[in-house]
ChimeraX commands (.cxc) that place a marker at each C-alpha (Angstrom):
marker #1 position 19.15,11.91,7.11 radius 0.5
marker #1 position 15.64,11.77,8.51 radius 0.5
marker #1 position 13.13,14.29,9.80 radius 0.5
marker #1 position 10.63,14.11,12.63 radius 0.5
marker #1 position 7.27,15.86,12.75 radius 0.5
marker #1 position 5.34,16.09,16.01 radius 0.5
marker #1 position 1.72,16.76,15.10 radius 0.5
marker #1 position 0.16,15.63,18.38 radius 0.5
marker #1 position -2.77,17.75,19.43 radius 0.5
marker #1 position -3.31,19.10,15.93 radius 0.5
marker #1 position -6.41,18.33,13.92 radius 0.5
marker #1 position -6.52,17.67,10.21 radius 0.5
marker #1 position -5.51,19.02,7.86 radius 0.5
marker #1 position -2.56,20.38,9.88 radius 0.5
marker #1 position -0.61,17.08,10.22 radius 0.5
marker #1 position -1.07,16.43,6.48 radius 0.5
marker #1 position 0.10,19.94,5.56 radius 0.5
marker #1 position 3.16,19.64,7.81 radius 0.5
marker #1 position 4.02,16.30,6.20 radius 0.5
marker #1 position 3.57,17.65,2.67 radius 0.5
marker #1 position 5.72,20.69,3.50 radius 0.5
marker #1 position 8.52,18.42,4.67 radius 0.5
marker #1 position 8.19,16.22,1.58 radius 0.5
marker #1 position 8.28,19.26,-0.72 radius 0.5
marker #1 position 11.33,20.67,1.07 radius 0.5
marker #1 position 13.19,17.67,-0.33 radius 0.5
marker #1 position 15.84,17.64,2.39 radius 0.5
marker #1 position 15.30,14.09,3.58 radius 0.5
marker #1 position 14.33,10.66,2.29 radius 0.5
marker #1 position 12.82,9.47,5.58 radius 0.5
marker #1 position 10.26,11.16,7.82 radius 0.5
marker #1 position 8.61,10.09,11.08 radius 0.5
marker #1 position 5.29,11.74,11.86 radius 0.5
marker #1 position 3.67,11.47,15.29 radius 0.5
marker #1 position -0.10,12.00,15.49 radius 0.5
marker #1 position -2.73,11.24,18.09 radius 0.5
marker #1 position -5.85,10.40,16.10 radius 0.5
marker #1 position -6.81,7.55,13.81 radius 0.5
marker #1 position -8.06,10.08,11.23 radius 0.5
marker #1 position -4.72,11.90,11.14 radius 0.5
marker #1 position -2.90,8.57,10.82 radius 0.5
marker #1 position -5.00,7.59,7.80 radius 0.5
marker #1 position -4.82,11.02,6.16 radius 0.5
marker #1 position -1.05,11.41,6.59 radius 0.5
marker #1 position -0.46,7.89,5.23 radius 0.5
marker #1 position -2.69,8.58,2.22 radius 0.5
marker #1 position -1.04,11.95,1.52 radius 0.5
marker #1 position 2.46,10.46,1.68 radius 0.5
marker #1 position 1.52,7.64,-0.67 radius 0.5
marker #1 position 0.00,10.10,-3.13 radius 0.5
marker #1 position 3.37,11.90,-3.26 radius 0.5
marker #1 position 5.21,8.70,-4.18 radius 0.5
marker #1 position 6.41,7.92,-0.65 radius 0.5
marker #1 position 6.06,4.53,1.02 radius 0.5
marker #1 position 4.68,3.98,4.52 radius 0.5
marker #1 position 7.32,1.71,6.04 radius 0.5
marker #1 position 5.97,1.42,9.59 radius 0.5
marker #1 position 3.04,2.47,11.75 radius 0.5
marker #1 position 3.27,1.85,15.47 radius 0.5
marker #1 position 0.74,2.70,18.16 radius 0.5
marker #1 position 1.57,3.48,21.76 radius 0.5
marker #1 position -0.52,5.28,24.38 radius 0.5
marker #1 position -3.10,6.39,21.80 radius 0.5
marker #1 position -0.38,7.92,19.62 radius 0.5
marker #1 position 0.73,6.76,16.21 radius 0.5
marker #1 position 4.26,6.97,14.82 radius 0.5
marker #1 position 4.19,6.82,11.04 radius 0.5
marker #1 position 7.47,6.21,9.23 radius 0.5
marker #1 position 7.60,7.10,5.55 radius 0.5
marker #1 position 10.38,6.76,3.04 radius 0.5
marker #1 position 11.00,8.10,-0.43 radius 0.5
marker #1 position 10.98,5.29,-3.00 radius 0.5
marker link #1:1,2 radius 0.2
marker link #1:2,3 radius 0.2
marker link #1:3,4 radius 0.2
marker link #1:4,5 radius 0.2
marker link #1:5,6 radius 0.2
marker link #1:6,7 radius 0.2
marker link #1:7,8 radius 0.2
marker link #1:8,9 radius 0.2
marker link #1:9,10 radius 0.2
marker link #1:10,11 radius 0.2
marker link #1:11,12 radius 0.2
marker link #1:12,13 radius 0.2
marker link #1:13,14 radius 0.2
marker link #1:14,15 radius 0.2
marker link #1:15,16 radius 0.2
marker link #1:16,17 radius 0.2
marker link #1:17,18 radius 0.2
marker link #1:18,19 radius 0.2
marker link #1:19,20 radius 0.2
marker link #1:20,21 radius 0.2
marker link #1:21,22 radius 0.2
marker link #1:22,23 radius 0.2
marker link #1:23,24 radius 0.2
marker link #1:24,25 radius 0.2
marker link #1:25,26 radius 0.2
marker link #1:26,27 radius 0.2
marker link #1:27,28 radius 0.2
marker link #1:28,29 radius 0.2
marker link #1:29,30 radius 0.2
marker link #1:30,31 radius 0.2
marker link #1:31,32 radius 0.2
marker link #1:32,33 radius 0.2
marker link #1:33,34 radius 0.2
marker link #1:34,35 radius 0.2
marker link #1:35,36 radius 0.2
marker link #1:36,37 radius 0.2
marker link #1:37,38 radius 0.2
marker link #1:38,39 radius 0.2
marker link #1:39,40 radius 0.2
marker link #1:40,41 radius 0.2
marker link #1:41,42 radius 0.2
marker link #1:42,43 radius 0.2
marker link #1:43,44 radius 0.2
marker link #1:44,45 radius 0.2
marker link #1:45,46 radius 0.2
marker link #1:46,47 radius 0.2
marker link #1:47,48 radius 0.2
marker link #1:48,49 radius 0.2
marker link #1:49,50 radius 0.2
marker link #1:50,51 radius 0.2
marker link #1:51,52 radius 0.2
marker link #1:52,53 radius 0.2
marker link #1:53,54 radius 0.2
marker link #1:54,55 radius 0.2
marker link #1:55,56 radius 0.2
marker link #1:56,57 radius 0.2
marker link #1:57,58 radius 0.2
marker link #1:58,59 radius 0.2
marker link #1:59,60 radius 0.2
marker link #1:60,61 radius 0.2
marker link #1:61,62 radius 0.2
marker link #1:62,63 radius 0.2
marker link #1:63,64 radius 0.2
marker link #1:64,65 radius 0.2
marker link #1:65,66 radius 0.2
marker link #1:66,67 radius 0.2
marker link #1:67,68 radius 0.2
marker link #1:68,69 radius 0.2
marker link #1:69,70 radius 0.2
marker link #1:70,71 radius 0.2
marker link #1:71,72 radius 0.2
view
């Protein structure tokens, strides 16, 4: 089971907080987060790693980033 977070149009720390909330909910082992700034991409990736999650993929399309994270 995976979750999807659409954080486009939101500025930090909102995308990070949404990601951490989903991680803490503990309902899924895979999450895809969509953001639209380089800063949000870096901050979400860093936050996920600090929680023991692994960034498995980052793709960029039309100035948007899709970050896939997975629980180790």
